[in-house]
DRENDO-1510 file (C-alpha; in Angstrom, 1 decimal, always signed):
<recs>
REC; n; res; u; v; w
REC; 1; MET; -31.0; +63.4; +99.1 .
REC; 2; GLN; -32.3; +61.9; +95.8 .
REC; 3; LEU; -29.8; +59.6; +94.2 .
REC; 4; SER; -30.1; +58.4; +90.6 .
REC; 5; ASP; -30.0; +54.6; +90.0 .
REC; 6; ARG; -26.6; +55.0; +88.5 .
REC; 7; MET; -25.1; +56.7; +91.5 .
REC; 8; ARG; -26.7; +54.4; +93.9 .
REC; 9; ALA; -25.3; +51.4; +92.1 .
REC; 10; VAL; -21.8; +52.9; +92.0 .
REC; 11; ALA; -21.9; +53.5; +95.8 .
REC; 12; ALA; -23.1; +50.0; +96.3 .
REC; 13; LEU; -20.0; +48.6; +94.7 .
REC; 14; VAL; -17.7; +50.2; +97.3 .
REC; 15; LEU; -16.6; +47.9; +100.1 .
REC; 16; PRO; -16.7; +49.1; +103.7 .
REC; 17; CYS; -13.5; +51.0; +104.5 .
REC; 18; ASP; -12.1; +53.8; +106.6 .
REC; 19; SER; -11.5; +56.2; +103.8 .
REC; 20; VAL; -12.0; +56.5; +100.1 .
REC; 21; ALA; -11.4; +59.2; +97.5 .
REC; 22; ASP; -14.1; +60.2; +95.0 .
REC; 23; ILE; -12.2; +61.4; +91.9 .
REC; 24; GLY; -14.4; +63.7; +89.8 .
REC; 25; CYS; -17.0; +64.0; +92.6 .
REC; 26; ASP; -19.1; +66.5; +90.7 .
REC; 27; HIS; -21.9; +67.5; +93.1 .
REC; 28; GLY; -20.7; +65.1; +95.8 .
REC; 29; TYR; -23.7; +62.8; +95.9 .
REC; 30; VAL; -21.8; +59.5; +95.8 .
REC; 31; ALA; -19.5; +60.7; +98.6 .
REC; 32; MET; -22.5; +61.7; +100.7 .
REC; 33; GLU; -24.2; +58.3; +100.1 .
REC; 34; LEU; -21.1; +56.5; +101.2 .
REC; 35; ILE; -21.2; +58.4; +104.5 .
REC; 36; ARG; -25.0; +58.1; +104.9 .
REC; 37; SER; -24.9; +54.3; +104.4 .
REC; 38; ARG; -21.9; +54.1; +106.7 .
REC; 39; THR; -19.9; +52.3; +104.0 .
REC; 40; CYS; -17.0; +54.7; +104.7 .
REC; 41; ALA; -16.0; +56.6; +107.7 .
REC; 42; HIS; -14.3; +59.4; +105.7 .
REC; 43; VAL; -14.4; +60.5; +102.1 .
REC; 44; ILE; -12.1; +62.8; +100.2 .
REC; 45; ALA; -14.3; +64.4; +97.4 .
REC; 46; MET; -12.1; +65.7; +94.6 .
REC; 47; ASP; -12.8; +67.5; +91.3 .
REC; 48; ILE; -10.7; +69.3; +88.7 .
REC; 49; ASN; -13.3; +72.1; +88.4 .
REC; 50; SER; -14.0; +74.6; +91.2 .
REC; 51; GLY; -17.6; +75.1; +90.2 .
REC; 52; PRO; -18.8; +71.5; +90.9 .
REC; 53; LEU; -16.6; +71.3; +93.9 .
REC; 54; GLU; -18.2; +74.4; +95.4 .
REC; 55; ARG; -21.6; +72.9; +94.9 .
REC; 56; ALA; -20.4; +69.7; +96.5 .
REC; 57; LYS; -19.3; +71.7; +99.5 .
REC; 58; GLU; -22.8; +73.3; +99.7 .
REC; 59; HIS; -24.5; +70.0; +99.6 .
REC; 60; ILE; -22.2; +68.4; +102.2 .
REC; 61; CYS; -22.9; +71.3; +104.6 .
REC; 62; ASP; -26.6; +71.2; +103.9 .
REC; 63; TYR; -26.6; +67.6; +105.2 .
REC; 64; GLY; -24.2; +68.2; +108.0 .
REC; 65; MET; -21.5; +65.9; +106.6 .
REC; 66; GLN; -18.6; +68.3; +106.7 .
REC; 67; ASP; -16.9; +66.4; +109.5 .
REC; 68; TYR; -16.9; +63.3; +107.4 .
REC; 69; ILE; -16.2; +64.6; +103.8 .
REC; 70; GLU; -13.4; +66.9; +102.8 .
REC; 71; THR; -13.2; +68.5; +99.4 .
REC; 72; ARG; -10.1; +69.2; +97.3 .
REC; 73; LEU; -9.4; +70.7; +94.0 .
REC; 74; SER; -7.4; +68.1; +92.1 .
REC; 75; ASN; -6.5; +66.9; +88.7 .
REC; 76; GLY; -7.1; +63.2; +89.1 .
REC; 77; THR; -5.2; +61.9; +92.1 .
REC; 78; ALA; -2.7; +64.7; +92.1 .
REC; 79; ALA; -3.9; +66.1; +95.5 .
REC; 80; LEU; -4.2; +62.7; +97.1 .
REC; 81; LEU; -1.4; +61.7; +99.5 .
REC; 82; PRO; +0.0; +58.2; +99.9 .
REC; 83; ASN; -2.0; +56.0; +102.4 .
REC; 84; GLU; -4.8; +58.6; +102.7 .
REC; 85; ALA; -7.4; +56.4; +101.0 .
REC; 86; GLU; -8.0; +52.7; +100.8 .
REC; 87; GLY; -9.6; +53.1; +97.4 .
REC; 88; ILE; -10.9; +55.4; +94.8 .
REC; 89; VAL; -14.2; +56.0; +92.9 .
REC; 90; CYS; -14.1; +57.3; +89.3 .
REC; 91; ALA; -17.6; +57.7; +88.0 .
REC; 92; GLY; -19.4; +59.6; +85.2 .
REC; 93; MET; -16.4; +60.4; +83.0 .
REC; 94; GLY; -15.1; +59.1; +79.6 .
REC; 95; GLY; -13.2; +55.9; +79.5 .
REC; 96; ARG; -10.0; +57.5; +78.2 .
REC; 97; LEU; -10.0; +59.9; +81.0 .
REC; 98; VAL; -10.5; +57.1; +83.5 .
REC; 99; VAL; -7.4; +55.3; +81.9 .
REC; 100; SER; -5.5; +58.6; +82.2 .
REC; 101; ILE; -6.3; +58.9; +85.9 .
REC; 102; LEU; -5.3; +55.3; +86.6 .
REC; 103; GLU; -2.0; +55.8; +84.7 .
REC; 104; GLN; -1.3; +59.1; +86.3 .
REC; 105; GLY; -1.8; +57.6; +89.8 .
REC; 106; ARG; -0.3; +54.2; +89.0 .
REC; 107; THR; +2.0; +54.1; +92.0 .
REC; 108; LEU; -0.5; +55.5; +94.5 .
REC; 109; ILE; -3.4; +53.4; +93.3 .
REC; 110; GLY; -1.3; +50.2; +93.1 .
REC; 111; GLY; -1.3; +50.0; +96.9 .
REC; 112; MET; -5.0; +50.4; +97.4 .
REC; 113; LYS; -7.6; +47.7; +98.2 .
REC; 114; GLN; -10.3; +48.7; +95.7 .
REC; 115; VAL; -11.0; +50.8; +92.7 .
REC; 116; VAL; -14.6; +51.5; +91.6 .
REC; 117; LEU; -15.1; +52.7; +88.0 .
REC; 118; GLN; -18.1; +53.8; +86.0 .
REC; 119; PRO; -16.8; +54.9; +82.6 .
REC; 120; GLN; -19.3; +56.6; +80.3 .
REC; 121; SER; -17.6; +55.4; +77.1 .
REC; 122; GLU; -14.7; +53.3; +75.7 .
REC; 123; LEU; -15.4; +50.4; +78.0 .
REC; 124; ASP; -13.3; +48.1; +76.0 .
REC; 125; GLU; -10.3; +50.4; +76.3 .
REC; 126; VAL; -10.8; +50.6; +80.1 .
REC; 127; ARG; -11.1; +46.9; +80.5 .
REC; 128; LYS; -8.1; +46.2; +78.2 .
REC; 129; TYR; -6.0; +48.6; +80.3 .
REC; 130; LEU; -7.1; +46.9; +83.5 .
REC; 131; ARG; -6.3; +43.4; +82.1 .
REC; 132; THR; -2.9; +44.4; +80.9 .
REC; 133; ASN; -1.9; +46.4; +84.0 .
REC; 134; GLY; -2.5; +43.9; +86.7 .
REC; 135; TYR; -6.0; +44.8; +87.8 .
REC; 136; LEU; -8.7; +42.1; +88.4 .
REC; 137; ILE; -12.3; +42.9; +87.8 .
REC; 138; GLU; -13.9; +41.5; +90.9 .
REC; 139; LYS; -17.5; +42.6; +90.4 .
REC; 140; GLU; -19.5; +44.4; +87.8 .
REC; 141; ASP; -23.0; +45.9; +87.7 .
REC; 142; MET; -25.1; +47.5; +85.0 .
REC; 143; VAL; -28.2; +49.7; +85.2 .
REC; 144; PHE; -30.6; +51.2; +82.6 .
REC; 145; GLU; -31.6; +54.8; +83.3 .
REC; 146; ASP; -33.1; +57.5; +81.2 .
REC; 147; GLY; -32.7; +55.6; +78.0 .
REC; 148; LYS; -29.0; +54.8; +78.6 .
REC; 149; TYR; -27.0; +51.7; +79.8 .
REC; 150; TYR; -24.4; +52.2; +82.5 .
REC; 151; PRO; -21.9; +49.5; +83.2 .
REC; 152; MET; -19.6; +49.8; +86.3 .
REC; 153; MET; -17.1; +47.7; +88.1 .
REC; 154; ARG; -15.0; +47.2; +91.2 .
REC; 155; VAL; -11.4; +46.1; +90.5 .
REC; 156; LEU; -8.5; +45.0; +92.6 .
REC; 157; PRO; -5.1; +46.6; +91.9 .
REC; 158; ALA; -1.9; +44.6; +91.8 .
REC; 159; ALA; -3.7; +41.4; +91.0 .
REC; 160; PHE; -1.3; +39.9; +88.4 .
REC; 161; GLY; -1.8; +36.1; +88.3 .
REC; 162; LYS; -5.4; +36.2; +89.4 .
REC; 163; GLN; -6.5; +37.6; +86.0 .
REC; 164; GLU; -4.6; +34.9; +84.1 .
REC; 165; ARG; -6.3; +32.2; +86.3 .
REC; 166; THR; -9.7; +33.7; +85.5 .
REC; 167; LEU; -9.0; +33.6; +81.8 .
REC; 168; ALA; -7.7; +30.1; +82.0 .
REC; 169; GLY; -10.9; +29.0; +83.8 .
REC; 170; ASN; -13.0; +30.5; +81.1 .
REC; 171; LEU; -11.0; +28.7; +78.4 .
REC; 172; GLU; -11.4; +25.5; +80.3 .
REC; 173; GLN; -15.2; +26.0; +80.4 .
REC; 174; MET; -15.1; +26.6; +76.6 .
REC; 175; GLY; -13.2; +23.3; +76.2 .
REC; 176; ARG; -15.8; +21.4; +78.2 .
REC; 177; ARG; -18.5; +22.8; +75.9 .
REC; 178; THR; -16.7; +21.5; +72.9 .
REC; 179; MET; -16.3; +17.9; +74.3 .
REC; 180; VAL; -16.3; +15.2; +71.7 .
REC; 181; ARG; -17.3; +11.7; +72.8 .
REC; 182; GLY; -16.5; +12.6; +76.4 .
REC; 183; ASN; -12.9; +13.6; +75.8 .
REC; 184; PRO; -12.4; +17.3; +76.6 .
REC; 185; PRO; -9.4; +18.9; +74.8 .
REC; 186; ASP; -6.5; +20.4; +76.7 .
REC; 187; ILE; -6.6; +24.2; +77.1 .
REC; 188; SER; -3.6; +24.4; +74.9 .
REC; 189; GLU; -5.6; +22.7; +72.1 .
REC; 190; ILE; -8.4; +25.2; +72.2 .
REC; 191; CYS; -8.5; +27.2; +69.0 .
REC; 192; THR; -6.5; +30.4; +69.4 .
REC; 193; GLU; -9.2; +32.3; +67.5 .
REC; 194; GLU; -11.7; +31.4; +70.1 .
REC; 195; ALA; -9.4; +32.5; +72.9 .
REC; 196; ILE; -8.9; +35.8; +71.2 .
REC; 197; ARG; -12.7; +36.2; +70.8 .
REC; 198; LEU; -13.2; +35.4; +74.5 .
REC; 199; THR; -10.8; +38.1; +75.5 .
REC; 200; ARG; -12.4; +40.6; +73.0 .
REC; 201; VAL; -16.0; +40.0; +74.2 .
REC; 202; GLN; -14.9; +40.2; +77.9 .
REC; 203; ASP; -13.2; +43.5; +77.2 .
REC; 204; THR; -16.3; +44.8; +75.3 .
REC; 205; TYR; -19.1; +43.5; +77.5 .
REC; 206; GLY; -17.5; +42.6; +80.9 .
REC; 207; PRO; -16.3; +39.3; +82.2 .
REC; 208; TYR; -18.3; +39.4; +85.4 .
REC; 209; LEU; -21.5; +40.5; +83.7 .
REC; 210; LEU; -21.1; +37.7; +81.2 .
REC; 211; GLU; -20.2; +35.1; +83.8 .
REC; 212; LYS; -23.2; +36.0; +86.0 .
REC; 213; ALA; -25.6; +36.5; +83.0 .
REC; 214; HIS; -26.6; +39.9; +84.1 .
REC; 215; PRO; -30.2; +40.7; +83.0 .
REC; 216; VAL; -29.5; +44.3; +82.1 .
REC; 217; LEU; -26.5; +43.2; +79.9 .
REC; 218; LYS; -28.8; +40.8; +78.1 .
REC; 219; ARG; -31.2; +43.6; +77.4 .
REC; 220; TYR; -28.3; +45.7; +76.1 .
REC; 221; LEU; -27.1; +42.8; +73.9 .
REC; 222; LEU; -30.5; +42.3; +72.3 .
REC; 223; TRP; -30.9; +46.1; +71.8 .
REC; 224; ARG; -27.5; +46.4; +70.2 .
REC; 225; LYS; -28.1; +43.3; +68.1 .
REC; 226; GLU; -31.4; +44.7; +66.7 .
REC; 227; GLY; -29.6; +48.0; +66.0 .
REC; 228; LEU; -26.7; +46.4; +64.1 .
REC; 229; GLU; -29.0; +44.2; +62.1 .
REC; 230; HIS; -31.1; +47.2; +61.1 .
REC; 231; ILE; -27.9; +49.0; +59.9 .
REC; 232; ARG; -26.8; +46.0; +58.0 .
REC; 233; GLU; -30.1; +45.6; +56.2 .
REC; 234; GLN; -30.1; +49.3; +55.3 .
REC; 235; LEU; -26.7; +48.9; +53.7 .
REC; 236; ARG; -27.7; +45.9; +51.7 .
REC; 237; ALA; -31.0; +47.5; +50.6 .
REC; 238; SER; -29.1; +50.6; +49.4 .
REC; 239; GLY; -27.9; +48.8; +46.3 .
REC; 240; GLN; -24.6; +50.7; +46.4 .
REC; 241; MET; -22.2; +48.0; +47.6 .
REC; 242; THR; -18.9; +49.8; +47.4 .
REC; 243; ALA; -15.8; +48.3; +48.7 .
REC; 244; ARG; -16.2; +50.4; +51.9 .
REC; 245; GLY; -19.9; +49.2; +52.1 .
REC; 246; GLN; -18.8; +45.6; +51.9 .
REC; 247; GLU; -16.1; +46.2; +54.5 .
REC; 248; ARG; -18.7; +47.8; +56.8 .
REC; 249; ILE; -21.1; +44.8; +56.5 .
REC; 250; ALA; -18.2; +42.5; +57.4 .
REC; 251; GLU; -17.5; +44.6; +60.5 .
REC; 252; LEU; -21.2; +44.4; +61.4 .
REC; 253; ASP; -21.3; +40.6; +60.9 .
REC; 254; ALA; -18.3; +40.3; +63.2 .
REC; 255; ASP; -19.9; +42.4; +65.9 .
REC; 256; LEU; -23.1; +40.4; +65.6 .
REC; 257; SER; -21.2; +37.1; +65.8 .
REC; 258; ASP; -19.7; +38.3; +69.1 .
REC; 259; ILE; -23.1; +39.3; +70.5 .
REC; 260; VAL; -24.6; +35.9; +69.6 .
REC; 261; PHE; -21.5; +34.3; +71.3 .
REC; 262; CYS; -22.3; +36.4; +74.5 .
REC; 263; LEU; -26.0; +35.6; +74.4 .
REC; 264; TYR; -25.2; +31.9; +74.5 .
REC; 265; SER; -24.2; +32.3; +78.2 .
REC; 266; TYR; -27.9; +33.2; +78.9 .
REC; 267; TYR; -29.6; +30.6; +76.8 .
REC; 268; LYS; -27.4; +27.7; +78.1 .
REC; 269; GLN; -28.9; +28.3; +81.6 .
REC; 270; ILE; -32.5; +27.6; +80.4 .
</recs>
């Protein structure tokens, strides 16, 4: 069974457990890897489309895993019963769909031990939803494959309080970096604008990836920085600085400022 780097990294985020549900299982490869690696004893592979689900069944039977993986046609978590799974995996779908699945299964997912997510888009919307709905991002990973960057995360449901402590710790670190004559300011004295920026960049680029100075994230930040700078220079060189053009340059400057802010976490380790 040939797994892509993305799927292998998603499976590696799943903690050992008795049972997990793979929502949007597609061809079933992640579910099969969880059984092959003995990470999970049982997997419920679910998909809203019958075509991919049938192919998943074929693959599962080809590898003799039908006693360990069951398949279900399901819209999100709709076909999942309470206490059937200790966690879920949602990989390879748009961020807004991920948020919709989490919201639809809010009660069911709230009692689980782990949720592994790999949104393909709208990462900031997913992380904002997690942050404001009691999830704690416990671990993140990021891979580069076939010219694309794929962030992913393992989160803990029902973690209100832990998230606030994590943010407070980051603000305290920021305060220490702005020490003047050995006297660090209180957290309450830290500029509100900087606190807002910290939350924004964590939602956009990932709190765990930034904290651990993930090498693939650094590569992504530098790539994105180069792309935004190129767009900005093209706008300036066009000679047609309309009000909208000036507004766009201001937006690019703000994005670039956030990227430089993020890159600081790498260079401070040198």
